[in-house]
C-alpha positions as CSV (number, residue, x, y, z in Angstrom):
1,X,0.4,0.0,0.1
2,X,2.9,1.9,0.0
3,X,1.4,3.8,-2.9
4,X,-1.4,4.7,-1.1
5,X,-2.4,8.4,0.2
6,X,-1.3,8.0,4.4
7,X,-5.2,9.0,4.8
8,X,-6.1,5.5,2.7
9,X,-3.1,3.5,4.9
10,X,-4.0,4.7,8.0
11,X,-8.0,2.8,7.6
12,X,-6.3,-0.3,6.9
13,X,-6.2,-0.5,11.4
14,X,-9.5,-0.8,11.3
15,X,-9.9,-4.2,9.1
16,X,-11.1,-6.8,11.7
17,X,-11.6,-9.6,8.9
18,X,-8.8,-12.1,7.6
19,X,-9.6,-12.4,4.3
20,X,-10.2,-7.7,4.3
21,X,-6.3,-7.7,5.8
22,X,-5.2,-10.5,2.7
23,X,-6.6,-8.4,-0.2
24,X,-5.6,-5.2,1.0
25,X,-2.0,-6.2,1.8
26,X,-1.7,-8.1,-1.5
27,X,-2.7,-4.7,-3.6
28,X,0.5,-4.3,-6.3
29,X,-0.1,-1.5,-8.7
30,X,0.8,-0.9,-12.7
31,X,1.4,2.3,-14.7
32,X,-1.6,2.4,-17.7
33,X,-0.7,4.3,-20.7
34,X,-3.7,5.3,-23.0
35,X,-5.0,7.7,-25.5
36,X,-7.5,9.8,-23.4
37,X,-4.7,11.1,-21.2
38,X,-0.8,12.1,-21.9
39,X,-0.3,11.2,-17.6
40,X,0.3,7.2,-17.2
41,X,-2.5,6.0,-14.5
42,X,-1.4,4.9,-11.5
43,X,-4.0,1.6,-11.3
44,X,-4.3,-0.7,-8.4
45,X,-4.6,-4.5,-8.8
46,X,-4.4,-8.0,-6.9
47,X,-3.4,-10.9,-8.6
48,X,-3.8,-14.4,-6.9
49,X,-3.4,-17.7,-7.9
50,X,-1.3,-20.5,-10.5
51,X,-3.6,-21.8,-13.1
52,X,-2.8,-25.7,-12.7
53,X,-2.3,-26.1,-16.9
54,X,-0.2,-23.1,-18.6
55,X,-3.4,-23.3,-20.9
56,X,-5.7,-22.4,-18.4
57,X,-7.2,-19.1,-18.3
58,X,-7.3,-16.6,-15.7
59,X,-10.2,-14.5,-14.3
60,X,-10.6,-11.0,-13.9
61,X,-13.1,-9.2,-11.8
62,X,-14.4,-5.6,-12.4
63,X,-16.4,-4.2,-9.6
64,X,-19.6,-2.1,-9.2
65,X,-20.3,1.5,-8.7
66,X,-18.5,4.0,-6.1
67,X,-16.8,0.5,-5.2
68,X,-13.4,-1.2,-5.3
69,X,-11.4,-4.5,-6.1
70,X,-12.2,-5.4,-2.0
71,X,-15.7,-6.6,-2.7
72,X,-13.9,-9.7,-3.6
73,X,-12.2,-10.2,-0.7
74,X,-14.8,-13.4,-0.2
75,X,-14.3,-14.7,-3.5
76,X,-11.1,-14.4,-4.8
77,X,-9.1,-16.5,-2.8
78,X,-12.1,-19.2,-3.0
79,X,-11.3,-18.6,-7.6
80,X,-7.6,-18.3,-6.9
81,X,-7.3,-22.4,-5.3
82,X,-8.6,-23.3,-9.3
83,X,-6.4,-21.2,-11.5
84,X,-4.7,-17.6,-11.3
85,X,-7.2,-14.5,-10.6
86,X,-6.9,-10.6,-11.1
87,X,-9.5,-8.1,-9.8
88,X,-8.5,-4.4,-10.6
89,X,-9.7,-0.9,-10.1
90,X,-11.9,0.6,-12.6
91,X,-10.7,4.1,-14.0
92,X,-12.8,7.0,-11.7
93,X,-13.0,4.1,-9.1
94,X,-11.7,2.1,-6.4
95,X,-7.9,3.1,-5.8
96,X,-6.3,3.7,-8.9
97,X,-5.3,7.1,-9.4
98,X,-7.7,9.6,-10.4
99,X,-6.4,12.5,-12.8
100,X,-6.8,16.0,-12.8
101,X,-7.5,16.5,-16.3
102,X,-9.2,13.6,-17.7
103,X,-13.0,12.9,-17.5
104,X,-14.2,9.7,-15.7
105,X,-16.8,8.3,-18.8
106,X,-18.0,4.6,-19.7
107,X,-15.8,5.0,-22.6
108,X,-12.4,6.1,-20.6
109,X,-13.0,3.3,-18.7
110,X,-13.1,0.8,-20.8
111,X,-10.1,1.6,-22.7
112,X,-7.8,2.1,-19.8
113,X,-9.0,-1.1,-18.9
114,X,-8.1,-2.7,-22.3
115,X,-4.8,-1.4,-21.5
116,X,-4.9,-2.2,-18.7
117,X,-5.4,-6.0,-19.4
118,X,-2.4,-5.5,-22.3
119,X,0.0,-4.1,-19.2
120,X,-0.7,-6.6,-16.3
121,X,-2.7,-9.9,-18.6
122,X,-2.2,-9.9,-21.8
123,X,-4.0,-13.1,-22.6
124,X,-7.3,-13.9,-23.0
125,X,-9.5,-14.2,-20.2
126,X,-12.8,-14.9,-18.3
127,X,-14.2,-12.0,-17.4
128,X,-16.6,-11.3,-14.3
129,X,-18.6,-8.2,-13.3
130,X,-20.2,-7.2,-10.9
131,X,-23.4,-4.6,-10.8
132,X,-22.0,-1.7,-12.8
133,X,-18.6,-4.1,-13.0
134,X,-21.0,-6.5,-15.3
135,X,-22.3,-3.0,-17.6
136,X,-18.8,-2.5,-17.9
137,X,-17.7,-6.3,-18.5
138,X,-20.2,-6.7,-21.0
139,X,-19.1,-3.3,-22.6
140,X,-15.3,-5.0,-23.1
141,X,-16.6,-7.9,-23.9
142,X,-18.5,-6.6,-26.9
143,X,-15.6,-4.3,-28.3
144,X,-13.1,-6.8,-27.3
145,X,-14.4,-10.2,-28.1
146,X,-11.3,-12.1,-28.9
147,X,-10.0,-10.9,-25.4
148,X,-13.1,-12.0,-23.5
149,X,-13.4,-16.0,-23.6
150,X,-16.3,-16.2,-21.0
151,X,-18.3,-13.5,-19.1
152,X,-19.9,-14.0,-16.4
153,X,-22.5,-11.1,-14.7
154,X,-23.0,-10.8,-11.2
155,X,-26.4,-8.6,-10.4
156,X,-25.5,-6.6,-13.5
157,X,-25.9,-3.5,-14.5
158,X,-26.7,-3.0,-18.6
159,X,-30.0,-3.2,-18.8
160,X,-31.9,0.0,-18.1
161,X,-31.6,3.3,-20.0
162,X,-29.3,5.9,-18.2
163,X,-30.1,9.6,-17.4
164,X,-29.5,12.6,-18.6
165,X,-30.0,14.3,-15.2
166,X,-26.4,14.0,-14.1
167,X,-25.8,16.5,-17.2
168,X,-27.5,19.2,-14.8
169,X,-25.6,18.4,-11.9
170,X,-24.2,22.1,-11.5
171,X,-22.2,23.6,-9.0
172,X,-22.9,23.8,-5.9
173,X,-25.2,20.9,-6.7
174,X,-22.8,18.5,-7.7
175,X,-20.7,18.6,-4.3
176,X,-23.8,18.6,-2.3
177,X,-24.4,15.2,-3.8
178,X,-21.2,13.1,-3.4
179,X,-21.1,15.3,0.5
180,X,-24.5,13.2,0.9
181,X,-22.8,10.1,-0.5
182,X,-19.7,10.2,1.3
183,X,-22.0,10.2,4.3
184,X,-21.6,7.5,6.9
185,X,-25.2,7.1,7.6
186,X,-26.0,7.1,3.6
187,X,-23.3,4.5,3.3
188,X,-24.8,2.3,5.6
189,X,-28.3,2.9,4.4
190,X,-26.9,1.1,1.0
191,X,-25.2,-1.5,2.9
192,X,-28.1,-2.6,4.7
193,X,-30.4,-2.5,1.6
194,X,-27.1,-4.5,-0.4
195,X,-27.3,-7.6,1.8
196,X,-30.2,-10.0,2.4
197,X,-28.7,-10.4,5.4
198,X,-27.8,-7.4,8.0
199,X,-25.7,-9.4,10.0
200,X,-23.0,-8.5,6.8
201,X,-23.3,-5.3,7.5
202,X,-20.3,-5.0,10.0
203,X,-17.5,-2.4,10.9
204,X,-15.1,-4.1,8.6
205,X,-17.7,-4.5,6.0
206,X,-18.8,-0.5,6.1
207,X,-14.9,0.4,6.7
208,X,-14.2,-1.7,2.6
209,X,-16.8,-0.4,1.2
210,X,-15.5,3.6,1.9
211,X,-11.4,2.9,1.7
212,X,-11.2,4.7,-1.8
213,X,-13.5,7.7,-0.3
214,X,-10.1,9.6,0.6
215,X,-8.5,8.8,-2.6
216,X,-8.0,12.6,-4.0
217,X,-10.6,13.7,-6.4
218,X,-12.7,11.0,-5.4
219,X,-15.6,13.9,-5.6
220,X,-14.6,14.7,-8.7
221,X,-14.5,11.4,-10.7
222,X,-18.0,10.7,-9.3
223,X,-19.2,14.0,-10.7
224,X,-17.7,13.3,-13.6
225,X,-19.4,9.8,-14.3
226,X,-22.2,11.4,-13.4
227,X,-22.2,13.9,-15.8
228,X,-20.8,11.6,-18.3
229,X,-24.5,9.8,-18.0
230,X,-22.4,6.4,-17.1
231,X,-23.9,3.4,-18.5
232,X,-27.1,3.1,-20.0
233,X,-29.3,-0.3,-21.3
234,X,-27.2,-2.5,-23.9
235,X,-30.9,-4.7,-24.1
236,X,-30.2,-3.9,-28.4
237,X,-26.2,-5.4,-28.2
238,X,-26.8,-8.4,-25.9
239,X,-27.6,-10.2,-28.9
240,X,-24.3,-9.5,-30.5
241,X,-23.0,-10.7,-27.3
242,X,-20.4,-13.8,-28.5
243,X,-19.2,-15.3,-25.1
244,X,-21.0,-18.5,-23.1
245,X,-22.6,-15.9,-20.4
246,X,-23.6,-17.2,-17.0
247,X,-25.7,-14.9,-15.5
248,X,-25.4,-14.7,-11.4
249,X,-28.4,-13.4,-8.9
250,X,-29.3,-12.8,-5.9
251,X,-32.6,-14.0,-5.5
252,X,-33.5,-10.9,-2.5
253,X,-32.0,-8.1,-4.7
254,X,-33.5,-4.4,-3.3
255,X,-30.4,-2.8,-5.3
256,X,-31.8,-3.6,-8.8
257,X,-34.8,-5.9,-7.8
258,X,-34.9,-9.5,-9.9
259,X,-37.1,-8.9,-13.2
260,X,-33.3,-8.0,-14.9
261,X,-31.7,-11.2,-14.7
262,X,-34.8,-12.8,-17.0
263,X,-34.6,-10.1,-19.1
264,X,-30.4,-10.7,-20.0
265,X,-31.3,-14.4,-20.1
266,X,-34.2,-13.6,-23.2
267,X,-31.5,-11.7,-25.0
268,X,-27.9,-12.8,-24.5
269,X,-27.5,-16.0,-27.4
270,X,-25.5,-18.7,-25.0
271,X,-26.2,-18.4,-21.5
272,X,-27.1,-19.3,-18.0
273,X,-29.2,-18.2,-15.6
274,X,-29.0,-19.4,-12.1
275,X,-29.8,-17.6,-8.6
276,X,-28.2,-17.2,-5.8
277,X,-30.7,-18.6,-2.7
278,X,-30.9,-16.1,0.1
279,X,-28.8,-13.2,-1.6
280,X,-29.1,-9.7,-1.8
281,X,-27.6,-7.5,-4.6
282,X,-23.5,-8.9,-3.4
283,X,-23.9,-12.8,-3.7
284,X,-20.4,-12.8,-3.9
285,X,-20.3,-11.8,-0.3
286,X,-22.8,-13.1,1.0
287,X,-22.8,-16.8,-0.4
288,X,-18.5,-16.9,-1.6
289,X,-18.6,-20.0,-1.3
290,X,-21.8,-21.1,-3.3
291,X,-20.4,-18.1,-5.9
292,X,-16.8,-19.4,-6.5
293,X,-18.8,-23.1,-7.6
294,X,-21.2,-21.7,-9.8
295,X,-18.7,-19.8,-11.5
296,X,-16.2,-22.8,-11.5
297,X,-18.9,-25.1,-12.6
298,X,-19.2,-22.7,-15.7
299,X,-15.5,-22.3,-16.3
300,X,-14.9,-26.1,-16.6
301,X,-18.2,-26.8,-18.5
302,X,-19.4,-25.6,-22.2
303,X,-18.6,-26.0,-25.7
304,X,-15.5,-23.3,-25.2
305,X,-12.6,-24.7,-22.4
306,X,-10.7,-22.0,-20.6
């Protein structure tokens, strides 16, 4: 964590769960060059596990909105027992560096993701996206079909139309909005809604969910992403997905609800929908063992060997 500002590293002492501490201590950084800025972007990621066969395809995990790779603290170790697994922080989010002169948008996120992949992995991947990370994964898989061998969506965004309201988020309303989202009370309410079982909303979970708020320009990046319109609906493009796709959905999801799962299933050509029982929006945190089992079962099955 030596590349992180002291405001972030100080929060590490508040973590109590072994998986949280282990993942934070395993964070690495690489320099990613893109075409949308002349600056290199210090990008945070974790890599764990070794593939049993050199031909095995590595896994890459993408987090959700205003989150970080820490949301995979329980899932990543379970996947890493079978093959090499990466989790990275998307541009404008997590612990990845935020630039003063760059606008955060789905296009910038996709390009940064591509150049991160090219820098740190450089071979075909199994792409896993949760919530907004699912929308980012869909966008990436559609644009770079040769890079993504299989696609896994966990409570994915990308089915609903975006909003233009963010374009009218002018000062001081923009800062008021991010100050509201920064509020511990608001973040706790969101966490309680994300889980089916409120007992998962521990002090450790709240620290994991807010660690990135101490990053410089957190507000600026969130405002820029909101003003870009964020991710809209991929409904018209989903039929063009070439990858076998696994759709995982918590049966008690109160963030996105449960109706979008069937919509994804009806449009994506080659897919499998699996419901995670007694789970909210984050089955990878509530039921990491079951989530990992379903992911690995999917990887080792189907017509595309990975």
